[in-house]
Backbone as CSV, one residue per row, in Angstrom:
resi,resn,N_x,N_y,N_z,CA_x,CA_y,CA_z,C_x,C_y,C_z
1,MET,13.780,6.651,-14.740,14.095,5.433,-14.834,13.541,3.778,-14.046
2,LYS,12.555,3.894,-13.709,11.506,3.041,-12.981,11.256,2.254,-15.118
3,ILE,11.065,3.187,-15.847,10.665,2.896,-17.206,11.876,1.727,-17.284
4,LYS,12.980,2.450,-18.131,14.134,1.893,-18.297,14.468,0.473,-17.358
5,LEU,14.140,0.689,-15.749,14.597,-0.821,-14.915,13.288,-1.989,-15.470
6,LEU,12.029,-1.132,-15.674,11.049,-2.000,-16.072,11.998,-3.227,-17.379
7,SER,12.029,-1.806,-18.508,12.077,-2.504,-19.849,13.715,-3.825,-19.901
8,ILE,14.879,-2.905,-18.645,15.608,-4.091,-18.556,15.088,-5.473,-17.968
9,PHE,14.411,-5.025,-16.885,13.760,-6.857,-16.310,13.147,-7.436,-16.899
10,SER,12.525,-7.027,-18.035,11.293,-7.144,-19.178,12.775,-7.572,-20.269
11,LEU,13.649,-7.699,-20.650,14.348,-7.831,-21.536,14.922,-9.226,-20.773
12,MET,15.440,-8.952,-19.877,16.136,-10.168,-19.044,15.481,-11.344,-18.818
13,LEU,14.161,-10.768,-19.157,13.038,-12.719,-18.577,12.956,-13.177,-20.376
14,ALA,12.772,-12.036,-21.326,12.767,-12.521,-22.673,14.175,-14.013,-22.762
15,VAL,15.226,-12.867,-22.441,16.612,-13.700,-23.779,17.188,-15.077,-22.302
16,SER,16.872,-15.233,-21.072,17.351,-16.484,-20.785,16.718,-17.688,-20.559
17,PRO,17.465,-18.245,-20.417,16.970,-19.746,-21.147,15.574,-20.562,-20.601
18,THR,14.112,-21.184,-21.349,13.288,-21.476,-21.150,12.989,-22.730,-20.482
19,TYR,12.007,-22.623,-19.734,11.709,-23.716,-18.617,10.518,-24.174,-18.704
20,ALA,10.521,-25.440,-18.625,9.187,-25.793,-18.997,8.549,-26.005,-17.990
21,SER,8.884,-26.438,-16.558,8.569,-26.350,-15.726,9.494,-25.779,-14.369
22,SER,8.001,-25.810,-13.625,8.859,-24.635,-12.007,9.246,-25.936,-10.958
23,GLU,9.178,-27.208,-10.975,9.094,-27.820,-9.769,10.942,-27.416,-8.804
24,ASP,11.587,-27.856,-10.321,13.597,-27.380,-9.415,13.758,-25.984,-9.455
25,HIS,12.739,-25.162,-9.746,13.250,-24.281,-9.712,12.716,-23.360,-8.710
26,HIS,13.688,-22.211,-7.599,14.044,-21.690,-6.405,13.536,-19.820,-6.997
27,HIS,13.536,-19.367,-8.148,13.396,-17.804,-8.060,13.209,-17.393,-8.806
28,PHE,11.660,-16.578,-9.135,10.342,-16.735,-9.491,10.834,-15.345,-9.440
29,PRO,11.214,-14.506,-10.663,10.940,-13.042,-11.001,9.520,-12.612,-11.611
30,GLY,9.012,-11.308,-12.184,8.023,-11.346,-12.443,7.178,-9.781,-12.748
31,VAL,6.695,-9.098,-14.228,6.197,-8.142,-13.891,5.169,-8.481,-14.080
32,PHE,3.906,-7.553,-13.078,2.685,-7.210,-13.252,1.890,-6.266,-13.638
33,VAL,1.013,-6.241,-14.649,-0.226,-5.179,-14.503,-1.276,-5.634,-14.432
34,GLY,-2.157,-4.561,-14.391,-3.499,-4.594,-13.581,-4.215,-3.313,-13.521
35,VAL,-4.823,-3.715,-12.187,-5.378,-2.287,-12.240,-5.547,-1.946,-10.345
36,THR,-5.369,-0.930,-9.763,-6.066,-0.936,-8.321,-7.830,0.060,-8.517
37,SER,-8.283,-0.850,-7.373,-9.658,0.036,-6.774,-9.989,0.599,-5.764
38,ILE,-10.267,1.458,-5.308,-10.147,2.218,-4.233,-11.606,2.983,-4.010
39,ASP,-12.544,2.982,-3.250,-12.927,4.131,-3.210,-13.750,4.657,-4.272
40,GLY,-14.665,3.820,-4.705,-14.476,3.568,-6.238,-14.380,4.402,-7.607
41,GLU,-12.849,4.488,-7.040,-11.772,5.281,-8.387,-11.088,4.107,-9.143
42,THR,-10.916,3.355,-10.226,-10.310,2.671,-10.967,-8.445,2.883,-11.461
43,ASP,-7.641,2.209,-11.271,-6.280,3.021,-12.387,-5.120,2.045,-12.208
44,PHE,-4.861,1.887,-13.667,-3.429,1.397,-14.132,-2.757,1.389,-12.739
45,SER,-2.567,0.166,-12.864,-0.797,-0.269,-11.623,0.016,-1.109,-12.715
46,TYR,1.339,-0.980,-12.131,1.944,-2.292,-12.349,2.784,-2.388,-11.370
47,GLY,3.992,-3.669,-11.512,4.866,-2.770,-10.948,5.713,-5.008,-10.973
48,LEU,6.733,-4.605,-10.299,7.845,-5.840,-10.666,7.629,-6.958,-8.922
49,GLU,7.951,-7.953,-9.122,7.592,-8.602,-8.241,8.704,-10.060,-7.896
50,TYR,8.436,-10.550,-6.809,9.885,-11.647,-6.976,9.470,-12.739,-5.720
51,GLU,9.737,-13.753,-5.733,9.179,-14.734,-4.837,10.655,-15.575,-4.776
52,TYR,11.461,-16.366,-4.069,12.160,-17.374,-3.545,11.181,-18.687,-2.883
53,LYS,10.789,-19.799,-3.465,10.371,-20.596,-2.726,11.810,-21.796,-2.290
54,PHE,11.189,-22.084,-1.095,12.268,-22.554,-0.185,11.878,-23.480,-0.161
55,SER,10.650,-24.258,-0.917,10.117,-25.802,-0.983,8.846,-25.400,-1.841
56,ASN,8.058,-26.341,-2.511,6.975,-26.605,-2.892,6.106,-26.745,-2.074
57,PHE,6.228,-25.486,-1.156,5.424,-25.179,-0.228,5.027,-24.107,0.367
58,TRP,6.468,-23.462,0.682,6.541,-22.332,1.330,7.609,-21.514,0.451
59,GLY,7.004,-20.293,0.012,7.592,-19.586,-0.186,7.848,-17.700,0.052
60,ALA,9.308,-17.137,-0.186,8.719,-15.460,0.664,9.532,-14.642,-1.012
61,GLY,9.332,-13.231,-0.744,9.289,-12.620,-1.711,9.037,-11.014,-1.365
62,VAL,9.640,-10.393,-2.728,9.243,-8.747,-2.418,7.941,-8.011,-3.186
63,VAL,7.982,-6.471,-3.558,7.219,-6.650,-4.764,6.568,-4.965,-4.439
64,PHE,7.043,-4.344,-6.076,7.004,-3.065,-6.286,6.216,-3.198,-6.906
65,GLU,4.867,-1.873,-6.846,3.781,-1.699,-7.498,3.251,-0.663,-8.080
66,LYS,3.390,0.285,-8.901,3.196,1.609,-8.877,1.369,1.563,-9.667
67,THR,1.087,3.111,-9.436,0.358,3.565,-9.717,-0.019,5.051,-10.136
68,ASN,0.227,5.439,-11.382,0.549,6.897,-11.347,-1.170,7.477,-11.176
69,ASP,-1.961,7.181,-11.364,-3.071,8.345,-11.284,-3.613,7.616,-10.126
70,ALA,-3.553,7.257,-9.414,-4.023,6.887,-7.790,-3.801,7.956,-6.611
71,HIS,-5.211,7.943,-6.296,-5.010,9.080,-4.955,-5.241,10.409,-5.699
72,HIS,-6.195,10.462,-6.554,-6.047,11.789,-7.745,-5.363,12.747,-7.990
73,GLY,-4.662,11.348,-8.553,-3.716,11.964,-9.478,-2.122,12.351,-9.014
74,ASP,-2.076,12.221,-7.632,-0.700,11.895,-7.639,-0.331,10.797,-7.067
75,GLY,-0.890,9.531,-7.365,0.527,8.963,-7.632,0.649,8.110,-5.864
76,VAL,0.972,6.832,-6.397,0.741,5.561,-5.358,2.098,4.461,-5.744
77,GLU,3.112,4.508,-4.489,3.956,4.032,-5.039,3.932,2.555,-4.001
78,VAL,3.731,1.259,-3.882,3.495,-0.127,-2.800,4.519,-0.799,-2.749
79,ALA,5.630,-0.919,-1.708,6.181,-1.940,-1.718,5.741,-2.885,-0.364
80,LEU,6.975,-3.876,-0.540,5.743,-4.789,0.315,6.737,-6.167,0.494
81,ALA,6.861,-7.374,1.824,7.671,-8.423,1.449,6.773,-8.841,1.666
82,SER,6.592,-9.952,1.392,5.419,-11.210,1.991,5.677,-12.516,2.163
83,ALA,4.499,-13.217,2.586,5.716,-14.968,2.525,4.070,-15.584,1.682
84,TYR,4.668,-16.770,1.128,3.496,-17.578,1.029,3.787,-18.737,0.810
85,ILE,2.291,-19.578,1.282,2.222,-20.479,0.691,2.148,-21.418,-0.487
86,HIS,2.068,-22.238,-1.392,0.896,-23.485,-1.628,0.412,-24.455,-1.742
87,PRO,-0.333,-24.235,-1.670,-0.780,-25.471,-0.865,-1.205,-26.764,-1.612
88,TRP,-1.790,-26.000,-3.554,-2.425,-27.212,-4.248,-1.475,-26.522,-5.706
89,LYS,-0.994,-27.622,-6.484,-0.559,-27.339,-7.645,-0.023,-26.120,-7.616
90,GLU,-0.700,-24.973,-8.469,0.477,-23.735,-8.755,-0.350,-22.624,-8.152
91,LEU,-1.460,-23.476,-7.213,-2.086,-22.157,-6.543,-1.429,-21.240,-5.692
92,ARG,-1.713,-20.032,-5.063,-0.128,-19.742,-4.550,-1.159,-18.524,-3.196
93,LEU,-0.472,-18.823,-2.416,-1.984,-18.118,-1.218,-0.477,-16.809,-0.515
94,GLY,-0.746,-15.162,-0.205,0.249,-14.935,0.454,0.040,-13.273,1.052
95,ALA,0.518,-12.781,2.053,0.524,-12.255,3.204,1.652,-11.359,3.326
96,GLY,1.401,-9.571,3.050,2.769,-9.205,3.287,2.413,-8.302,4.140
97,PHE,3.586,-7.200,4.245,3.266,-6.292,5.541,4.308,-5.327,4.503
98,GLY,4.347,-3.604,4.449,5.478,-3.208,3.641,4.535,-1.641,3.755
99,GLN,4.407,-0.680,2.881,4.730,0.707,2.736,3.798,0.876,1.541
100,GLU,3.155,1.832,1.516,2.470,2.821,0.445,2.734,4.234,0.411
101,LYS,3.178,4.331,-0.241,3.959,5.859,-0.102,2.923,6.501,-1.632
102,VAL,2.096,7.753,-0.918,1.273,8.453,-1.750,2.509,10.120,-2.126
103,GLY,2.355,10.327,-3.515,3.046,11.048,-4.076,2.362,12.523,-3.894
104,GLY,2.678,13.438,-4.888,1.691,14.706,-4.543,2.708,15.776,-3.737
105,HIS,1.748,16.790,-3.492,2.025,18.094,-2.571,2.309,17.949,-1.654
106,HIS,1.610,17.082,-0.720,1.648,16.750,0.757,1.512,15.088,0.541
107,SER,3.226,14.702,-0.348,3.704,13.328,-0.089,3.582,12.463,1.798
108,HIS,3.102,11.358,1.739,3.302,10.832,2.637,3.302,9.343,3.210
109,LYS,3.951,8.610,4.225,4.044,6.979,3.835,3.033,6.530,4.782
110,GLU,2.395,5.465,4.157,0.998,4.292,5.625,1.837,2.888,5.628
111,ASP,1.556,1.913,6.343,1.862,0.662,6.705,0.890,0.127,5.836
112,LEU,0.986,-0.334,5.127,0.065,-1.491,4.541,0.269,-2.940,4.337
113,ILE,-0.885,-3.739,4.564,-0.621,-5.182,4.970,-1.602,-5.753,3.457
114,ARG,-0.798,-6.882,3.343,-1.796,-7.255,1.128,-2.162,-8.574,2.211
115,ILE,-2.965,-9.036,1.551,-3.874,-10.858,1.142,-3.120,-11.086,-0.383
116,SER,-2.984,-11.925,-1.050,-3.045,-12.789,-2.218,-3.988,-14.035,-2.058
117,VAL,-3.781,-13.540,-3.868,-4.597,-15.097,-4.083,-3.810,-14.592,-5.786
118,SER,-2.883,-16.359,-6.595,-2.895,-16.250,-7.773,-3.050,-17.537,-8.174
119,TYR,-2.989,-17.612,-9.308,-3.252,-19.256,-9.699,-1.767,-19.135,-11.165
120,ASP,-0.954,-20.479,-11.368,0.649,-19.976,-12.014,-0.188,-21.037,-13.731
121,PHE,-0.163,-20.589,-14.794,-1.009,-21.063,-16.037,0.929,-21.150,-16.456
122,HIS,1.081,-22.127,-17.579,2.602,-22.461,-17.624,1.928,-21.817,-18.958
123,VAL,2.783,-21.666,-19.938,2.234,-21.274,-21.074,3.806,-20.780,-22.174
124,ALA,4.296,-21.590,-23.168,5.514,-21.713,-22.924,6.710,-21.162,-22.637
125,GLY,6.745,-22.217,-21.834,7.910,-21.677,-20.770,8.255,-21.014,-19.445
126,PHE,6.702,-19.502,-19.906,6.266,-18.892,-18.832,5.459,-19.020,-18.158
127,GLY,5.201,-18.447,-17.220,3.984,-18.219,-16.048,3.412,-17.443,-15.891
128,VAL,1.942,-17.244,-15.649,0.835,-15.852,-16.372,0.118,-16.833,-15.462
129,ALA,-0.030,-15.114,-14.635,-0.732,-15.840,-13.137,-1.300,-14.630,-12.334
130,PRO,-3.355,-15.309,-12.737,-4.329,-14.196,-12.391,-3.876,-13.933,-10.970
131,THR,-4.049,-12.468,-10.453,-3.540,-12.353,-9.371,-5.011,-11.665,-8.494
132,LEU,-5.418,-11.641,-7.497,-6.417,-10.682,-6.423,-5.629,-10.420,-5.639
133,ALA,-5.507,-9.435,-4.924,-4.980,-8.649,-3.336,-5.889,-7.556,-3.286
134,ALA,-6.037,-7.731,-1.372,-6.692,-6.771,-1.040,-5.478,-5.854,-0.494
135,ASP,-5.261,-4.852,-0.493,-4.507,-3.929,0.760,-5.235,-3.593,1.561
136,PHE,-4.805,-3.133,2.418,-5.462,-2.906,3.796,-4.822,-1.674,4.057
137,VAL,-4.931,0.142,4.011,-4.160,0.990,4.242,-4.937,1.931,5.481
138,ASP,-4.502,2.100,6.580,-5.098,3.121,7.318,-6.245,2.575,7.222
139,GLY,-6.926,2.622,7.513,-8.501,1.642,7.472,-9.589,1.599,6.177
140,GLU,-8.606,1.978,5.057,-9.583,1.148,4.145,-8.719,0.216,3.304
141,MET,-9.602,-0.341,2.067,-9.168,-1.583,1.113,-9.441,-1.296,0.304
142,ALA,-8.378,-1.589,-0.510,-8.028,-0.713,-2.026,-8.008,-2.456,-2.475
143,THR,-8.703,-3.000,-3.971,-9.036,-4.131,-4.323,-7.519,-4.142,-5.402
144,VAL,-6.898,-4.908,-5.594,-5.485,-4.487,-7.032,-6.142,-6.686,-7.589
145,LEU,-6.058,-5.998,-8.933,-6.851,-7.391,-10.250,-5.907,-7.335,-11.102
146,GLY,-4.839,-8.084,-11.238,-4.282,-7.962,-12.641,-3.773,-9.447,-12.998
147,VAL,-2.465,-9.487,-13.923,-1.881,-10.904,-14.398,0.170,-10.263,-14.601
148,ALA,0.198,-11.532,-13.517,2.024,-11.411,-13.817,2.737,-12.337,-14.482
149,PHE,3.190,-12.074,-14.953,4.394,-12.682,-15.998,5.462,-13.041,-15.603
150,ILE,5.757,-14.165,-15.068,6.920,-14.940,-14.609,7.267,-16.020,-15.175
151,LYS,8.806,-15.754,-15.357,10.240,-16.650,-15.770,10.566,-17.389,-14.863
152,SER,10.746,-18.594,-14.091,11.157,-19.378,-13.369,12.651,-19.308,-13.606
153,PHE,13.427,-19.828,-12.877,14.963,-20.287,-13.244,15.438,-21.019,-11.528
């Protein structure tokens, strides 16, 4: 089901009108791919994100990420809400709060705090945003590194 949702979302991004600039746009949906590292283990991560920009400086959004092989193969899902500031050009700094859900036989949820930084490069009407985030969960820190592909409107 999640793969279908990701495919539909990607298709919507591909067929929407192309914009060269994001100055007058308020909606910033994106698809994220990268890796999550914790305790010396690094696993592939993917997800969806959305930001609504109230102004050129402030925004708020949501993030959903999945790391299938994390936590010894049990898989981890992260869902959070974030506040963003854009202090300089296309630089984005974020702070968010949400939950991490660990799958497997002993599944459970933990509160999560995320701080993030990304920079949006414009390529053919899309944003390509290298992203670095630190997730703080139950006294541990996970590092998330990847790229988001964003289409604003």
